[in-house]
N, C-alpha and C positions, 0 to 999 in steps of 0.2 A: 467535644470541642473540635472546631475547624482548625485547619493548619495555621490560620492567622490568629488563633487564640480566642475567637469569639465563641460564645456558648450556643448550643443548639436550642432553638426556641420556636414555638408555634407562631405562625402568621394567621391571624383571624380575619375573616371576611364575612360581611352580612349580605345575605341574598334574600330579596323580596321582603325585607323587614321582619321576617319570621323564621329565617333559617340562618344558623351560624355554621360557618365552614372554617375548620382549622387545618392548616397544612404544616407538616414537619418534614423538611427536607433532610435526607440522610446522605451524607457524602460518601464517596467511594473510598473504601479502605482496603487493606490487604485481605481482610476476611470476606468482604463483599466486593465482587468485581463489577457489579452493576449499580448505577445510581438508583435510589429508591425515594419514595415519599410516603408518609403516613397521613391519611386523610381522616378527620373526625367531622362527621356531619350531624348536627343536632337541630331538629326542627319539630313541627307539629306531629309528624309521623313517628318520632322516636329518635334514638341515638344509633348511629352506625359508624363503624370504623373499618378502614381498609388500609392495607399496605401494598403499594404497587412498585414494581421495578420496571425500569425502562429497558426494553429489549429491541434490538433492530431486526431480529428474525425470530420466528417461533421456536419453541423448544424442540419440535420435531425436525427442524432444519439444522439443528446444532451440529450433528455429526457431519453433515455435508459442508457446513461452514468451516469446520475444523480442517477438512481436506482442502478446501479452497484457500485457506489462509496459511497452510503449511508452506514453508520456504521451498523453493524449487532447487533441487540439487544441481550443482554445476557438473558438466561432463568431466570424466577423468581425462587427464592429459595423455597423449600418445607418448610412448617411450622413445620412438624413433621418428624423426621428422619425415614428412613426405618427400619423395624423390623430386629433384629439380628437373623440370622438363624445359629444355631450351627450345625456342622457336626455330624452325628450319631456316637456314640461310637462303636468301633469295638466289635463284639460279641466274648466274651471269651469262649473257650470251657469248658465244665463241668469238664474236666479232671484236670483243674487247682485247683479245690477245693479238689480233692483227692490226689494231689501230696504231698509227705512228705516234711516237713520243713528241711532246711539245716542250717548249722552253720552261713552262711552269712545272712540268713533271721533273725536269732536271734540277730545278731550284730547291726541291724538297730533298733533304738528305735522307738516306735510308739506313 
């Protein structure tokens, strides 16, 4: 049974008016992780049956695929934060000390 409650049933097709093709889709379950289809072919040359699974990669590439799909581990946090580096203060010219005070400088309380 499918999840929606419908029964599994063959779908039949006629090919060249002499060949009968039957398809039985098998849904993905917890036992089978790949979608599959069973094909029954009946024609003048005899009867043949196949069960096929849909794979995106070959079986030989499966270990490589598992490595590629493995989750990437996050880096471990540092126990102490990095030191704070303050930018150097701009060097003020010595002329600033010898400049006369203005009325605006006197209006700002210190």
